[in-house]
VMD Tcl script that draws the C-alpha trace (Angstrom):
set ca {
  {38.08 -21.44 20.62}
  {39.56 -23.24 17.57}
  {39.54 -21.44 14.05}
  {37.60 -24.62 13.05}
  {35.39 -23.97 15.70}
  {35.03 -20.32 15.07}
  {34.30 -20.98 11.30}
  {31.20 -23.30 12.52}
  {30.00 -20.85 14.39}
  {30.08 -17.87 11.57}
  {28.30 -20.69 9.22}
  {25.44 -21.09 12.15}
  {25.40 -17.25 12.66}
  {25.23 -17.06 8.35}
  {22.42 -20.10 8.19}
  {20.18 -18.29 11.30}
  {20.32 -14.35 9.43}
  {19.32 -16.41 5.98}
  {16.65 -18.19 8.06}
  {15.09 -14.53 9.54}
  {15.47 -12.91 6.46}
  {13.19 -16.02 4.73}
  {11.05 -15.87 7.66}
  {10.40 -12.35 7.33}
  {9.03 -12.62 3.69}
  {6.69 -15.32 4.78}
  {5.30 -13.14 7.36}
  {2.26 -11.31 7.91}
  {1.76 -7.06 7.84}
  {-0.84 -5.14 9.49}
  {-2.31 -1.94 7.71}
  {-5.01 0.32 7.95}
  {-5.68 3.40 5.03}
  {-8.04 4.65 7.82}
  {-5.44 7.67 9.01}
  {-5.67 11.16 9.62}
  {-5.10 12.60 5.74}
  {-7.12 10.12 3.88}
  {-9.50 12.21 1.81}
  {-10.68 14.09 -0.89}
  {-8.50 17.30 -0.90}
  {-9.84 19.99 1.55}
  {-13.40 17.61 1.33}
  {-13.11 14.93 3.64}
  {-14.33 11.20 2.77}
  {-17.44 12.98 0.68}
  {-17.51 14.50 -2.67}
  {-20.28 16.27 -4.03}
  {-21.19 16.46 -7.80}
  {-20.96 19.74 -9.30}
  {-23.79 19.71 -11.97}
  {-26.99 17.96 -13.00}
  {-28.92 15.65 -11.11}
  {-27.21 15.65 -7.33}
  {-24.96 12.70 -6.42}
  {-22.00 12.07 -4.00}
  {-18.88 10.06 -4.40}
  {-17.28 8.96 -1.11}
  {-14.83 6.66 0.04}
  {-14.69 4.09 2.66}
  {-11.29 3.27 4.39}
  {-9.92 -0.33 4.89}
  {-10.14 0.33 8.58}
  {-7.56 -2.28 9.85}
  {-6.20 -5.71 7.72}
  {-3.79 -8.56 8.37}
  {-2.33 -9.52 5.05}
  {0.06 -12.93 4.01}
  {3.05 -11.68 2.16}
  {2.86 -11.39 -1.10}
  {-0.84 -10.66 -1.33}
  {-3.45 -8.97 -3.31}
  {-5.36 -6.18 -0.30}
  {-7.93 -4.00 -0.63}
  {-7.00 -0.25 0.14}
  {-10.42 1.05 0.62}
  {-13.47 1.44 -1.60}
  {-15.13 4.51 -3.40}
  {-19.31 4.42 -3.39}
  {-21.22 6.46 -5.73}
  {-24.77 7.52 -5.24}
  {-26.90 9.24 -7.86}
  {-31.06 8.62 -6.67}
  {-32.24 10.46 -9.99}
  {-29.44 9.62 -12.66}
  {-30.86 8.13 -15.64}
  {-28.90 6.21 -17.88}
  {-26.84 7.24 -20.95}
  {-29.43 6.88 -23.45}
  {-31.92 9.58 -21.26}
  {-29.64 12.13 -20.94}
  {-29.92 12.44 -16.98}
  {-26.55 12.44 -15.69}
  {-24.77 14.56 -12.98}
  {-20.95 16.38 -13.28}
  {-17.74 15.85 -11.20}
  {-15.30 18.81 -11.45}
  {-11.59 17.34 -11.32}
  {-10.45 16.44 -7.79}
  {-7.24 14.71 -5.94}
  {-7.83 12.25 -3.41}
  {-4.99 11.35 -0.83}
  {-4.64 7.95 0.28}
  {-2.59 7.32 3.58}
  {-1.43 3.62 4.17}
  {-0.38 2.87 7.74}
  {1.91 -0.14 7.84}
  {1.12 -0.22 11.50}
  {3.85 -3.82 11.50}
  {6.71 -1.47 10.01}
  {5.81 1.66 12.22}
  {5.53 3.91 8.47}
  {3.22 5.41 6.68}
  {2.65 6.61 2.88}
  {0.86 8.83 0.42}
  {-0.72 7.50 -2.96}
  {-1.94 10.46 -4.76}
  {-5.02 10.26 -7.00}
  {-5.95 12.83 -9.75}
  {-9.09 12.77 -11.82}
  {-10.41 14.95 -14.63}
  {-13.77 14.50 -13.84}
  {-16.56 13.54 -15.77}
  {-20.10 12.84 -16.98}
  {-22.15 9.80 -14.94}
  {-25.09 8.40 -15.80}
  {-27.09 5.32 -13.85}
  {-25.14 3.11 -16.14}
  {-22.02 4.74 -17.32}
  {-19.26 6.41 -15.93}
  {-16.42 8.72 -17.09}
  {-14.77 9.03 -13.84}
  {-11.10 7.60 -13.37}
  {-8.38 8.27 -10.79}
  {-4.59 8.05 -11.78}
  {-2.17 7.39 -8.77}
  {1.19 8.17 -7.99}
  {3.73 6.96 -6.66}
  {2.63 3.44 -7.36}
  {5.15 1.68 -5.00}
  {5.44 2.99 -1.34}
  {8.75 1.20 -0.04}
  {11.52 -0.75 0.67}
  {12.18 1.54 3.11}
  {11.80 4.87 3.32}
  {10.75 5.06 -0.66}
  {7.64 7.22 -0.13}
  {6.98 6.72 3.43}
  {5.36 10.06 5.56}
  {6.82 8.80 8.50}
  {8.85 5.67 9.84}
  {9.95 3.11 7.27}
  {8.53 -0.01 5.46}
  {11.38 -1.83 5.78}
  {11.52 -4.36 3.73}
  {7.68 -4.31 3.23}
  {6.35 -2.74 0.20}
  {2.64 -1.78 -1.11}
  {1.96 -0.97 -4.84}
  {-1.80 0.38 -6.13}
  {-3.25 -0.58 -9.33}
  {-4.20 2.22 -11.39}
  {-6.02 3.74 -13.05}
  {-8.67 3.55 -10.71}
  {-11.97 3.86 -12.96}
  {-15.29 4.69 -10.50}
  {-18.17 2.41 -11.83}
  {-21.80 4.15 -12.35}
  {-24.39 3.62 -9.38}
  {-26.29 0.88 -10.98}
  {-22.94 -1.20 -11.73}
  {-20.63 -3.63 -10.19}
  {-21.27 -6.38 -7.82}
  {-22.32 -3.76 -4.80}
  {-23.79 -1.06 -6.73}
  {-21.95 1.60 -7.32}
  {-18.72 0.30 -5.45}
  {-15.21 0.17 -6.62}
  {-12.46 -1.41 -4.95}
  {-8.96 0.26 -4.79}
  {-6.96 -2.95 -5.56}
  {-3.17 -2.84 -4.61}
  {-0.81 -5.54 -3.49}
  {2.25 -5.79 -0.41}
  {4.85 -7.90 -1.00}
  {8.23 -8.49 1.08}
  {11.49 -8.09 -0.42}
  {13.93 -11.26 -0.12}
  {17.40 -12.06 0.53}
  {18.36 -8.29 1.66}
  {19.32 -8.68 4.84}
  {18.75 -5.21 7.89}
  {21.47 -3.48 9.58}
  {20.82 -6.25 12.81}
  {22.13 -8.96 9.87}
  {24.76 -7.07 9.05}
  {26.33 -6.71 12.35}
  {26.09 -10.62 13.42}
  {27.60 -11.18 10.41}
  {30.59 -8.54 11.11}
  {30.84 -9.67 14.49}
  {31.43 -13.23 13.28}
  {34.14 -12.14 10.54}
  {36.05 -10.15 13.04}
  {36.22 -12.41 15.81}
  {37.58 -15.35 13.25}
  {39.98 -12.30 12.23}
  {41.15 -12.16 15.68}
  {41.44 -15.55 16.12}
  {43.68 -16.25 12.99}
  {46.28 -13.12 13.84}
  {46.67 -14.70 17.64}
  {47.46 -18.18 16.17}
  {50.00 -16.69 13.96}
}
mol new
graphics top color blue
foreach p $ca { graphics top sphere $p radius 0.5 }
foreach p [lrange $ca 0 end-1] q [lrange $ca 1 end] { graphics top cylinder $p $q radius 0.2 }
display resetview
C-alpha cells in the first residue's frame, strides 16, 4: 500500500472513531435505584417518626428506566404519611430525628454502581408544612470510576439535585410525594481505550511504511 493509501486509511479510521464517540453521546442509558444498599441507613426503605403524631417516611426506588443522553431523570420518590397530623397552626405535628439515606444507582448499560449519600438533621412536620430536607454527597457519579462502588461508568455521569426538601403530607401533586431529581449525561470528544488502539495502529502502520520507502 502507498503512503497516500495508508494516510487515507488512517483518516477513515479517525472518522469512524469520532462517529463512534458521537453515537455514544447520543445513545441511551438503562439505570435503576432498586439496588441492594438503597435504604435509610439501618432502617430499610421506611423510617418512623420519633415523636408527636405517628408518621412514616418511605422511599420508592426507580425500578428501571431508559433515558436518553443528556436528560433529566427520576432517581426515586420519597413519600411522607401522617394521618393524624394537623396544620402548623394547630400545633399537632410529628418529629423526625436526624437520619442518613443511601441511594445506590445501578447503571446497567455501563455495568457500574455508585452511591449518593443523603444526610438530614430531621425536623418537625405538620400536615401543611415540612422542615425535613436532605443534602447529598457526592453530587456526581462518573465518568469512569468516579464515585463508583463497582465497575466503571465509562463516559456516563449521573448528577443529583441537592438539597431535596421533603414535602408535607398534604402537599405536592401527589400528596406527600417528593421526587429525587437528577440528570444523566455523556462525556463527548473523549475517546475510550479502544479508540486509542485503532488510532495507534493506523499511525504505526503509516510510520513503518515511511521507513520502508526510505
